[in-house]
SENUKOL-765231 format. One record per residue (C-alpha): chain; x, y, z. Coordinates in nm, 2 decimals, padded with zeros to 4 digits. Layout:
REM residues N
["A",[X,Y,Z]],
...
END
This chain:
REM residues 551
["A",[03.04,-01.34,-07.94]],
["A",[02.86,-01.08,-08.15]],
["A",[02.95,-01.09,-08.52]],
["A",[02.71,-00.83,-08.64]],
["A",[02.43,-00.62,-08.51]],
["A",[02.20,-00.35,-08.64]],
["A",[01.84,-00.26,-08.58]],
["A",[01.71,-00.55,-08.79]],
["A",[01.92,-00.86,-08.70]],
["A",[02.18,-01.00,-08.47]],
["A",[02.45,-01.25,-08.58]],
["A",[02.65,-01.43,-08.31]],
["A",[02.91,-01.70,-08.27]],
["A",[02.73,-01.94,-08.03]],
["A",[02.96,-02.12,-07.78]],
["A",[02.93,-02.49,-07.73]],
["A",[02.75,-02.60,-07.41]],
["A",[02.48,-02.33,-07.43]],
["A",[02.12,-02.41,-07.55]],
["A",[01.97,-02.19,-07.82]],
["A",[01.68,-02.14,-07.58]],
["A",[01.60,-02.26,-07.23]],
["A",[01.48,-02.62,-07.24]],
["A",[01.24,-02.56,-06.95]],
["A",[01.14,-02.26,-06.74]],
["A",[01.39,-02.31,-06.46]],
["A",[01.68,-02.49,-06.63]],
["A",[01.89,-02.18,-06.69]],
["A",[01.88,-01.93,-06.97]],
["A",[01.96,-02.03,-07.32]],
["A",[02.15,-01.80,-07.56]],
["A",[01.82,-01.64,-07.68]],
["A",[01.70,-01.55,-07.33]],
["A",[02.05,-01.43,-07.22]],
["A",[02.07,-01.20,-07.52]],
["A",[01.71,-01.08,-07.50]],
["A",[01.74,-00.99,-07.14]],
["A",[02.08,-00.82,-07.16]],
["A",[01.99,-00.49,-07.35]],
["A",[01.67,-00.30,-07.42]],
["A",[01.76,-00.28,-07.79]],
["A",[01.72,-00.66,-07.80]],
["A",[01.38,-00.68,-07.64]],
["A",[01.22,-00.78,-07.97]],
["A",[01.47,-01.06,-08.04]],
["A",[01.32,-01.37,-08.21]],
["A",[01.45,-01.72,-08.28]],
["A",[01.48,-01.79,-08.65]],
["A",[01.68,-02.12,-08.65]],
["A",[01.85,-02.33,-08.39]],
["A",[02.18,-02.50,-08.31]],
["A",[02.21,-02.80,-08.07]],
["A",[02.35,-02.73,-07.73]],
["A",[02.69,-02.87,-07.80]],
["A",[02.71,-02.73,-08.15]],
["A",[02.90,-02.40,-08.18]],
["A",[02.90,-02.14,-08.46]],
["A",[02.70,-01.88,-08.65]],
["A",[02.34,-01.80,-08.56]],
["A",[02.11,-01.52,-08.65]],
["A",[01.82,-01.37,-08.46]],
["A",[01.56,-01.13,-08.59]],
["A",[01.50,-00.80,-08.40]],
["A",[01.18,-00.67,-08.57]],
["A",[00.86,-00.83,-08.70]],
["A",[00.96,-00.74,-09.06]],
["A",[01.31,-00.89,-09.02]],
["A",[01.16,-01.20,-08.86]],
["A",[00.93,-01.26,-09.16]],
["A",[01.21,-01.21,-09.41]],
["A",[01.46,-01.44,-09.23]],
["A",[01.20,-01.71,-09.17]],
["A",[01.10,-01.71,-09.54]],
["A",[01.46,-01.74,-09.65]],
["A",[01.51,-02.05,-09.42]],
["A",[01.19,-02.20,-09.53]],
["A",[01.27,-02.16,-09.90]],
["A",[01.62,-02.29,-09.85]],
["A",[01.77,-01.96,-09.96]],
["A",[02.00,-01.94,-09.66]],
["A",[02.35,-02.09,-09.74]],
["A",[02.51,-02.29,-09.46]],
["A",[02.84,-02.46,-09.41]],
["A",[02.94,-02.67,-09.11]],
["A",[03.28,-02.81,-09.01]],
["A",[03.31,-03.12,-08.79]],
["A",[03.57,-03.37,-08.67]],
["A",[03.55,-03.75,-08.68]],
["A",[03.81,-04.01,-08.59]],
["A",[03.67,-04.26,-08.84]],
["A",[03.84,-04.30,-09.17]],
["A",[03.63,-04.35,-09.49]],
["A",[03.70,-04.48,-09.83]],
["A",[03.55,-04.17,-09.99]],
["A",[03.62,-03.80,-09.97]],
["A",[03.29,-03.67,-10.10]],
["A",[02.93,-03.78,-10.07]],
["A",[02.59,-03.63,-10.10]],
["A",[02.34,-03.80,-09.86]],
["A",[01.97,-03.79,-09.93]],
["A",[01.76,-03.97,-09.67]],
["A",[01.44,-03.94,-09.47]],
["A",[01.47,-03.86,-09.10]],
["A",[01.23,-04.01,-08.85]],
["A",[01.24,-03.95,-08.47]],
["A",[01.32,-04.23,-08.24]],
["A",[01.34,-04.10,-07.88]],
["A",[01.62,-03.84,-07.87]],
["A",[01.76,-03.95,-08.21]],
["A",[01.67,-03.89,-08.57]],
["A",[01.71,-04.21,-08.77]],
["A",[01.83,-04.17,-09.13]],
["A",[01.62,-04.39,-09.35]],
["A",[01.65,-04.46,-09.73]],
["A",[01.46,-04.23,-09.96]],
["A",[01.09,-04.31,-09.97]],
["A",[01.05,-04.40,-09.61]],
["A",[00.83,-04.21,-09.37]],
["A",[00.97,-03.89,-09.23]],
["A",[01.12,-03.56,-09.35]],
["A",[01.35,-03.54,-09.65]],
["A",[01.71,-03.43,-09.57]],
["A",[01.99,-03.36,-09.81]],
["A",[02.35,-03.29,-09.72]],
["A",[02.68,-03.26,-09.91]],
["A",[02.98,-03.39,-09.73]],
["A",[03.34,-03.31,-09.83]],
["A",[03.66,-03.43,-09.67]],
["A",[03.86,-03.11,-09.60]],
["A",[04.23,-03.07,-09.68]],
["A",[04.27,-02.84,-09.38]],
["A",[04.37,-03.10,-09.13]],
["A",[04.54,-02.84,-08.91]],
["A",[04.20,-02.78,-08.76]],
["A",[04.22,-03.12,-08.59]],
["A",[04.59,-03.10,-08.49]],
["A",[04.51,-02.91,-08.17]],
["A",[04.27,-03.17,-08.04]],
["A",[04.44,-03.49,-08.13]],
["A",[04.58,-03.53,-07.78]],
["A",[04.27,-03.41,-07.61]],
["A",[03.98,-03.53,-07.82]],
["A",[03.90,-03.83,-07.61]],
["A",[03.74,-03.83,-07.27]],
["A",[03.98,-03.78,-06.98]],
["A",[03.75,-03.95,-06.72]],
["A",[03.75,-03.64,-06.50]],
["A",[03.49,-03.80,-06.27]],
["A",[03.75,-04.05,-06.15]],
["A",[04.00,-03.77,-06.08]],
["A",[04.23,-03.86,-06.38]],
["A",[04.26,-03.51,-06.51]],
["A",[04.64,-03.55,-06.54]],
["A",[04.62,-03.88,-06.72]],
["A",[04.69,-03.92,-07.09]],
["A",[04.37,-03.95,-07.30]],
["A",[04.29,-04.30,-07.42]],
["A",[04.32,-04.37,-07.79]],
["A",[04.06,-04.56,-07.98]],
["A",[04.31,-04.75,-08.20]],
["A",[04.26,-04.48,-08.47]],
["A",[04.53,-04.23,-08.55]],
["A",[04.42,-03.86,-08.53]],
["A",[04.10,-03.69,-08.65]],
["A",[03.96,-03.60,-08.99]],
["A",[03.80,-03.27,-09.08]],
["A",[03.48,-03.27,-09.29]],
["A",[03.27,-02.99,-09.44]],
["A",[02.89,-03.03,-09.45]],
["A",[02.65,-02.82,-09.66]],
["A",[02.29,-02.90,-09.56]],
["A",[02.05,-02.82,-09.84]],
["A",[01.76,-02.88,-09.60]],
["A",[01.72,-02.78,-09.24]],
["A",[01.62,-03.08,-09.03]],
["A",[01.69,-03.15,-08.66]],
["A",[02.01,-03.34,-08.62]],
["A",[02.04,-03.37,-09.00]],
["A",[02.43,-03.36,-09.02]],
["A",[02.47,-03.57,-08.71]],
["A",[02.24,-03.85,-08.82]],
["A",[02.35,-03.87,-09.18]],
["A",[02.72,-03.86,-09.10]],
["A",[02.67,-04.15,-08.85]],
["A",[02.46,-04.35,-09.10]],
["A",[02.75,-04.33,-09.35]],
["A",[03.01,-04.45,-09.10]],
["A",[03.18,-04.13,-08.99]],
["A",[03.00,-04.00,-08.68]],
["A",[03.10,-03.67,-08.53]],
["A",[03.37,-03.69,-08.26]],
["A",[03.20,-03.65,-07.92]],
["A",[02.85,-03.73,-08.05]],
["A",[02.78,-04.04,-07.84]],
["A",[02.41,-04.02,-07.92]],
["A",[02.49,-04.12,-08.27]],
["A",[02.78,-04.35,-08.20]],
["A",[03.07,-04.10,-08.20]],
["A",[03.37,-04.15,-07.98]],
["A",[03.33,-03.98,-07.64]],
["A",[03.51,-03.65,-07.62]],
["A",[03.50,-03.31,-07.43]],
["A",[03.22,-03.18,-07.67]],
["A",[03.04,-03.25,-07.99]],
["A",[03.30,-03.13,-08.25]],
["A",[03.04,-02.97,-08.48]],
["A",[03.06,-02.60,-08.58]],
["A",[02.85,-02.38,-08.80]],
["A",[03.12,-02.19,-08.99]],
["A",[02.92,-01.99,-09.24]],
["A",[02.57,-01.85,-09.29]],
["A",[02.48,-01.65,-09.60]],
["A",[02.15,-01.48,-09.66]],
["A",[01.99,-01.16,-09.78]],
["A",[01.97,-00.87,-09.53]],
["A",[01.60,-00.84,-09.43]],
["A",[01.60,-00.46,-09.48]],
["A",[01.84,-00.39,-09.77]],
["A",[01.81,-00.72,-09.96]],
["A",[02.19,-00.72,-10.00]],
["A",[02.38,-01.05,-09.98]],
["A",[02.55,-01.09,-09.64]],
["A",[02.78,-01.36,-09.52]],
["A",[02.86,-01.43,-09.16]],
["A",[03.16,-01.64,-09.08]],
["A",[03.32,-01.78,-08.76]],
["A",[03.62,-02.01,-08.78]],
["A",[03.61,-02.31,-08.54]],
["A",[03.85,-02.33,-08.26]],
["A",[03.84,-02.70,-08.18]],
["A",[04.15,-02.69,-07.97]],
["A",[03.98,-02.46,-07.71]],
["A",[03.82,-02.61,-07.40]],
["A",[03.44,-02.57,-07.44]],
["A",[03.41,-02.46,-07.08]],
["A",[03.64,-02.16,-07.12]],
["A",[03.48,-02.08,-07.46]],
["A",[03.14,-02.05,-07.29]],
["A",[03.27,-01.82,-07.02]],
["A",[03.46,-01.61,-07.28]],
["A",[03.14,-01.57,-07.48]],
["A",[02.92,-01.44,-07.20]],
["A",[03.16,-01.25,-06.98]],
["A",[03.33,-00.93,-07.08]],
["A",[03.68,-00.98,-06.95]],
["A",[03.75,-00.60,-06.96]],
["A",[03.47,-00.54,-06.71]],
["A",[03.46,-00.86,-06.50]],
["A",[03.73,-01.08,-06.35]],
["A",[03.52,-01.26,-06.08]],
["A",[03.31,-01.56,-06.20]],
["A",[03.28,-01.93,-06.18]],
["A",[03.53,-02.14,-06.39]],
["A",[03.42,-02.49,-06.29]],
["A",[03.07,-02.57,-06.17]],
["A",[03.07,-02.93,-06.06]],
["A",[02.91,-03.20,-06.27]],
["A",[02.80,-02.96,-06.54]],
["A",[03.17,-02.90,-06.62]],
["A",[03.28,-03.26,-06.57]],
["A",[03.40,-03.24,-06.21]],
["A",[03.12,-03.35,-05.97]],
["A",[03.16,-03.19,-05.63]],
["A",[03.43,-02.94,-05.74]],
["A",[03.38,-02.57,-05.78]],
["A",[03.64,-02.33,-05.89]],
["A",[03.60,-01.95,-05.89]],
["A",[03.82,-01.69,-06.04]],
["A",[03.85,-01.40,-05.80]],
["A",[04.06,-01.13,-05.97]],
["A",[04.41,-01.28,-06.00]],
["A",[04.34,-01.58,-05.77]],
["A",[04.16,-01.91,-05.79]],
["A",[03.94,-02.04,-05.51]],
["A",[03.85,-02.41,-05.53]],
["A",[03.57,-02.56,-05.31]],
["A",[03.50,-02.92,-05.24]],
["A",[03.36,-03.14,-04.96]],
["A",[03.70,-03.29,-04.88]],
["A",[04.06,-03.23,-04.95]],
["A",[04.14,-03.21,-05.32]],
["A",[04.25,-03.53,-05.48]],
["A",[04.57,-03.54,-05.68]],
["A",[04.38,-03.52,-06.00]],
["A",[04.17,-03.23,-05.88]],
["A",[04.47,-03.03,-05.76]],
["A",[04.65,-03.10,-06.09]],
["A",[04.35,-02.97,-06.28]],
["A",[04.32,-02.65,-06.07]],
["A",[04.69,-02.58,-06.11]],
["A",[04.65,-02.62,-06.48]],
["A",[04.37,-02.35,-06.46]],
["A",[04.61,-02.12,-06.29]],
["A",[04.87,-02.16,-06.56]],
["A",[04.61,-02.13,-06.84]],
["A",[04.48,-01.79,-06.71]],
["A",[04.82,-01.67,-06.58]],
["A",[04.69,-01.62,-06.22]],
["A",[04.89,-01.56,-05.91]],
["A",[04.77,-01.82,-05.66]],
["A",[04.53,-02.09,-05.55]],
["A",[04.32,-02.12,-05.24]],
["A",[04.10,-02.41,-05.13]],
["A",[03.80,-02.42,-04.90]],
["A",[03.63,-02.73,-04.76]],
["A",[03.25,-02.70,-04.78]],
["A",[03.10,-02.79,-04.44]],
["A",[02.76,-02.80,-04.29]],
["A",[02.67,-02.59,-03.99]],
["A",[02.96,-02.35,-04.03]],
["A",[02.85,-02.04,-03.83]],
["A",[02.99,-02.16,-03.50]],
["A",[03.32,-02.28,-03.64]],
["A",[03.63,-02.06,-03.60]],
["A",[03.76,-01.88,-03.91]],
["A",[04.07,-02.11,-03.97]],
["A",[03.83,-02.40,-04.01]],
["A",[03.58,-02.22,-04.24]],
["A",[03.80,-01.99,-04.44]],
["A",[04.00,-02.08,-04.76]],
["A",[04.35,-02.22,-04.72]],
["A",[04.64,-02.11,-04.94]],
["A",[04.76,-02.40,-05.16]],
["A",[05.03,-02.26,-05.40]],
["A",[05.15,-01.97,-05.60]],
["A",[05.16,-01.62,-05.44]],
["A",[04.96,-01.57,-05.11]],
["A",[04.68,-01.32,-05.17]],
["A",[04.69,-00.97,-05.01]],
["A",[04.44,-00.90,-04.73]],
["A",[04.21,-00.75,-04.98]],
["A",[04.15,-00.84,-05.35]],
["A",[03.96,-00.58,-05.55]],
["A",[03.77,-00.77,-05.82]],
["A",[03.59,-00.62,-06.11]],
["A",[03.23,-00.70,-06.19]],
["A",[03.03,-00.52,-06.47]],
["A",[03.28,-00.24,-06.44]],
["A",[03.23,-00.20,-06.06]],
["A",[03.50,-00.26,-05.80]],
["A",[03.43,-00.49,-05.51]],
["A",[03.65,-00.59,-05.22]],
["A",[03.71,-00.96,-05.15]],
["A",[03.89,-01.10,-04.85]],
["A",[04.00,-01.46,-04.85]],
["A",[04.09,-01.48,-04.48]],
["A",[03.75,-01.35,-04.35]],
["A",[03.59,-01.69,-04.30]],
["A",[03.33,-01.88,-04.49]],
["A",[03.23,-01.59,-04.72]],
["A",[03.48,-01.40,-04.92]],
["A",[03.24,-01.11,-04.97]],
["A",[03.06,-01.17,-05.29]],
["A",[02.81,-01.43,-05.42]],
["A",[02.91,-01.47,-05.78]],
["A",[02.58,-01.63,-05.89]],
["A",[02.40,-01.30,-05.84]],
["A",[02.62,-01.11,-06.09]],
["A",[02.34,-01.07,-06.35]],
["A",[02.09,-00.94,-06.09]],
["A",[02.35,-00.69,-05.97]],
["A",[02.38,-00.58,-06.34]],
["A",[02.00,-00.54,-06.36]],
["A",[02.02,-00.30,-06.07]],
["A",[02.31,-00.11,-06.23]],
["A",[02.14,-00.07,-06.56]],
["A",[01.78,-00.05,-06.45]],
["A",[01.69,-00.30,-06.73]],
["A",[01.54,-00.62,-06.58]],
["A",[01.37,-00.77,-06.88]],
["A",[01.18,-00.65,-07.19]],
["A",[00.93,-00.39,-07.08]],
["A",[01.04,-00.43,-06.72]],
["A",[01.26,-00.15,-06.58]],
["A",[01.37,00.02,-06.26]],
["A",[01.38,00.40,-06.25]],
["A",[01.72,00.57,-06.23]],
["A",[01.65,00.76,-05.90]],
["A",[01.47,00.49,-05.71]],
["A",[01.46,00.45,-05.34]],
["A",[01.59,00.09,-05.27]],
["A",[01.60,-00.12,-04.96]],
["A",[01.85,-00.40,-04.95]],
["A",[01.73,-00.60,-04.65]],
["A",[02.01,-00.86,-04.61]],
["A",[02.28,-00.65,-04.76]],
["A",[02.59,-00.86,-04.66]],
["A",[02.88,-00.66,-04.81]],
["A",[02.64,-00.44,-05.01]],
["A",[02.71,-00.58,-05.36]],
["A",[02.34,-00.52,-05.46]],
["A",[02.36,-00.18,-05.29]],
["A",[02.66,-00.07,-05.49]],
["A",[02.50,-00.18,-05.82]],
["A",[02.18,00.01,-05.74]],
["A",[02.37,00.32,-05.62]],
["A",[02.59,00.32,-05.92]],
["A",[02.28,00.31,-06.13]],
["A",[02.14,00.63,-05.96]],
["A",[01.94,00.49,-05.67]],
["A",[01.94,00.60,-05.31]],
["A",[02.00,00.28,-05.11]],
["A",[01.92,00.17,-04.75]],
["A",[02.14,-00.13,-04.66]],
["A",[02.03,-00.34,-04.37]],
["A",[02.23,-00.62,-04.21]],
["A",[02.28,-00.81,-03.88]],
["A",[02.66,-00.77,-03.91]],
["A",[02.84,-00.44,-03.84]],
["A",[03.15,-00.58,-03.99]],
["A",[02.97,-00.65,-04.33]],
["A",[02.81,-00.31,-04.32]],
["A",[03.16,-00.15,-04.28]],
["A",[03.28,-00.37,-04.57]],
["A",[02.98,-00.24,-04.77]],
["A",[03.07,00.13,-04.70]],
["A",[03.42,00.05,-04.82]],
["A",[03.28,-00.10,-05.15]],
["A",[03.09,00.23,-05.20]],
["A",[03.42,00.43,-05.16]],
["A",[03.59,00.20,-05.41]],
["A",[03.34,00.30,-05.67]],
["A",[03.35,00.67,-05.60]],
["A",[03.01,00.66,-05.42]],
["A",[02.96,00.87,-05.11]],
["A",[02.84,00.64,-04.83]],
["A",[02.70,00.94,-04.65]],
["A",[02.44,00.98,-04.92]],
["A",[02.30,00.64,-04.83]],
["A",[02.18,00.46,-04.52]],
["A",[02.35,00.17,-04.35]],
["A",[02.14,00.01,-04.07]],
["A",[02.26,-00.25,-03.82]],
["A",[02.00,-00.49,-03.69]],
["A",[01.74,-00.76,-03.75]],
["A",[01.56,-00.73,-04.08]],
["A",[01.22,-00.82,-03.95]],
["A",[01.24,-00.58,-03.66]],
["A",[01.36,-00.29,-03.87]],
["A",[01.10,-00.35,-04.14]],
["A",[00.83,-00.33,-03.87]],
["A",[00.98,00.00,-03.75]],
["A",[01.01,00.15,-04.09]],
["A",[00.65,00.05,-04.17]],
["A",[00.53,00.22,-03.85]],
["A",[00.73,00.53,-03.97]],
["A",[00.55,00.52,-04.31]],
["A",[00.87,00.46,-04.51]],
["A",[00.82,00.35,-04.87]],
["A",[01.06,00.22,-05.13]],
["A",[01.05,00.18,-05.50]],
["A",[01.24,-00.15,-05.48]],
["A",[01.31,-00.40,-05.21]],
["A",[01.58,-00.67,-05.23]],
["A",[01.53,-00.99,-05.03]],
["A",[01.83,-01.22,-05.04]],
["A",[01.84,-01.38,-04.70]],
["A",[02.08,-01.64,-04.58]],
["A",[01.95,-02.00,-04.59]],
["A",[01.96,-02.01,-04.22]],
["A",[02.01,-01.74,-03.96]],
["A",[01.94,-01.66,-03.59]],
["A",[01.89,-01.33,-03.42]],
["A",[01.79,-01.22,-03.06]],
["A",[01.49,-01.02,-03.18]],
["A",[01.34,-01.26,-03.44]],
["A",[01.49,-01.60,-03.35]],
["A",[01.55,-01.87,-03.61]],
["A",[01.49,-01.80,-03.98]],
["A",[01.49,-02.08,-04.24]],
["A",[01.43,-02.00,-04.61]],
["A",[01.22,-02.31,-04.68]],
["A",[00.98,-02.25,-04.39]],
["A",[00.98,-01.87,-04.33]],
["A",[01.01,-01.71,-04.67]],
["A",[00.63,-01.62,-04.69]],
["A",[00.66,-01.43,-04.36]],
["A",[00.96,-01.24,-04.49]],
["A",[00.77,-01.13,-04.80]],
["A",[00.47,-01.03,-04.59]],
["A",[00.70,-00.82,-04.37]],
["A",[00.85,-00.64,-04.66]],
["A",[00.54,-00.56,-04.86]],
["A",[00.41,-00.27,-04.64]],
["A",[00.73,-00.09,-04.73]],
["A",[00.69,-00.13,-05.11]],
["A",[00.51,00.14,-05.31]],
["A",[00.23,00.05,-05.54]],
["A",[00.40,-00.04,-05.87]],
["A",[00.72,-00.10,-05.68]],
["A",[00.96,-00.39,-05.76]],
["A",[01.04,-00.68,-05.53]],
["A",[01.35,-00.89,-05.59]],
["A",[01.30,-01.22,-05.40]],
["A",[01.59,-01.46,-05.38]],
["A",[01.64,-01.80,-05.21]],
["A",[01.95,-02.02,-05.22]],
["A",[01.84,-02.36,-05.11]],
["A",[01.88,-02.68,-05.31]],
["A",[01.58,-02.85,-05.13]],
["A",[01.35,-02.57,-05.24]],
["A",[01.21,-02.63,-05.59]],
["A",[01.16,-02.32,-05.81]],
["A",[00.78,-02.39,-05.84]],
["A",[00.74,-02.41,-05.46]],
["A",[00.95,-02.09,-05.41]],
["A",[00.73,-01.90,-05.66]],
["A",[00.42,-02.03,-05.50]],
["A",[00.53,-01.92,-05.15]],
["A",[00.60,-01.57,-05.28]],
["A",[00.28,-01.55,-05.48]],
["A",[00.07,-01.67,-05.18]],
["A",[00.23,-01.42,-04.95]],
["A",[00.16,-01.14,-05.19]],
["A",[-00.20,-01.25,-05.24]],
["A",[-00.26,-01.27,-04.86]],
["A",[-00.12,-00.92,-04.83]],
["A",[-00.36,-00.79,-05.09]],
["A",[-00.09,-00.72,-05.35]],
["A",[-00.13,-00.82,-05.71]],
["A",[00.16,-00.93,-05.93]],
["A",[00.17,-00.69,-06.23]],
["A",[00.49,-00.82,-06.38]],
["A",[00.71,-01.12,-06.32]],
["A",[01.06,-01.22,-06.45]],
["A",[01.23,-01.54,-06.32]],
["A",[01.61,-01.50,-06.34]],
["A",[01.80,-01.83,-06.32]],
["A",[02.16,-01.89,-06.24]],
["A",[02.40,-01.72,-06.50]],
["A",[02.56,-01.92,-06.77]],
["A",[02.89,-01.98,-06.57]],
["A",[02.67,-02.17,-06.32]],
["A",[02.52,-02.42,-06.56]],
["A",[02.24,-02.64,-06.43]],
["A",[02.29,-03.02,-06.44]],
["A",[02.07,-03.31,-06.35]],
["A",[02.33,-03.42,-06.09]],
["A",[02.35,-03.07,-05.94]],
["A",[02.02,-02.88,-05.98]],
["A",[02.01,-02.51,-05.94]],
["A",[02.04,-02.38,-05.58]],
["A",[01.97,-02.02,-05.65]],
["A",[01.61,-01.91,-05.73]],
["A",[01.54,-01.54,-05.80]],
["A",[01.23,-01.36,-05.92]],
["A",[01.16,-01.00,-06.00]],
["A",[00.81,-00.89,-05.93]],
["A",[00.62,-00.56,-05.99]],
["A",[00.36,-00.53,-05.72]],
["A",[00.02,-00.36,-05.75]],
END
């Protein structure tokens, strides 16, 4: 995704389907937040201009105050040179037009009015391109496949028009929705841009292909370019942009309604696919998952039916079922951020790794949580609900000494195995079997202190010593039990995975528990689901995580 980076600016090729910045505090990271929170060298990143969520292409960010001033001035003075490429399925009687109009907001849209009307002046040069090969790859896939009805294997419907046309647009001003509004007003709306009357399609086929400006430090002319790939599926383009395939092969490929398949989730686990749904796969769903296997050249497909109240069910009912391709070996060793983690498809409901916590495990590995928020390299860490010790491995690989605590001996042994897979000596760390509440009381009585504590409990659990635990009801008690073990200035990672628990309520519960324990919040960073788990109105985020430094 990165086209160019130095100490002054960062140029990227933004994927479609990712906001420039988060539209709200808990809606998932935009490109800006994801980049800013990924590396310490990007802590000063600033937004200079924006692209719409479904628009792909070249963007620049400033990295210093001086660069920000220079870049902002160039955009304000219209010194930055921009070229966009888009597709339309509407034929025109002209091949070149310069549109000058005034844009006025009407709800989500910008209306293009004749010159002299109220609003902001917008000028764009449109030229019909001769490079029609850009459209050839999408002619059979540029109209909606009605995935919601399970027709992924159906031929796309045609609109009565033959093929697509490629246009170039050079905006001489920089107004919101300028190209989209003006193209629609002249009768050739962008393919997929239903807000402005375009034919429904898999994405808005608009791409920022070139951006020319003066380097903010040297003053030299620079040109950043990224050719569009309109034949690529926007869902895979997004994953490819934010996931380093050389270091990670375990991530979510399809996340329900956000990816056009309500109720269906598909994870890549090394060389295998795991599909999850509330019922058996429909013919259309199965055909789509098999297409994914072919697309990514994977070995086999498994399916798991999502059920409520699974703990008492036998393994054959809760575990994934092999569908096609090669059966998986007893253990799959997946890669995540360069680490090796064991997955077992026949172990029951959990395969051994919660993929939506990948970025938080990376934060433990690197010690970089967010700008000006770091974890020391030789920290003492308590992982209170360690499961198969994914968090523990990340922290230990980053230099920490880790105590892993869990109610399952089997998971703790699995965790030791994960340590060995990464060349880490399990003997240099502690693995404790038992109830988290009971052991935290014991450790507090012993005067144990930790630099960081990880709380990622199951949504529901039951133990002989503590009884029933429910995230929605009992989380404040969990925080209160952990805080006596946390050093002053220490870091608490609090996680909850419950769709019924709103982010605001979760943060309020944690804050109240800290206040009642006499601990102040010195720093706070809310970490939403990673980009391969996009948030959608029909399927709000289940995972809520917050990093806190406690006084």
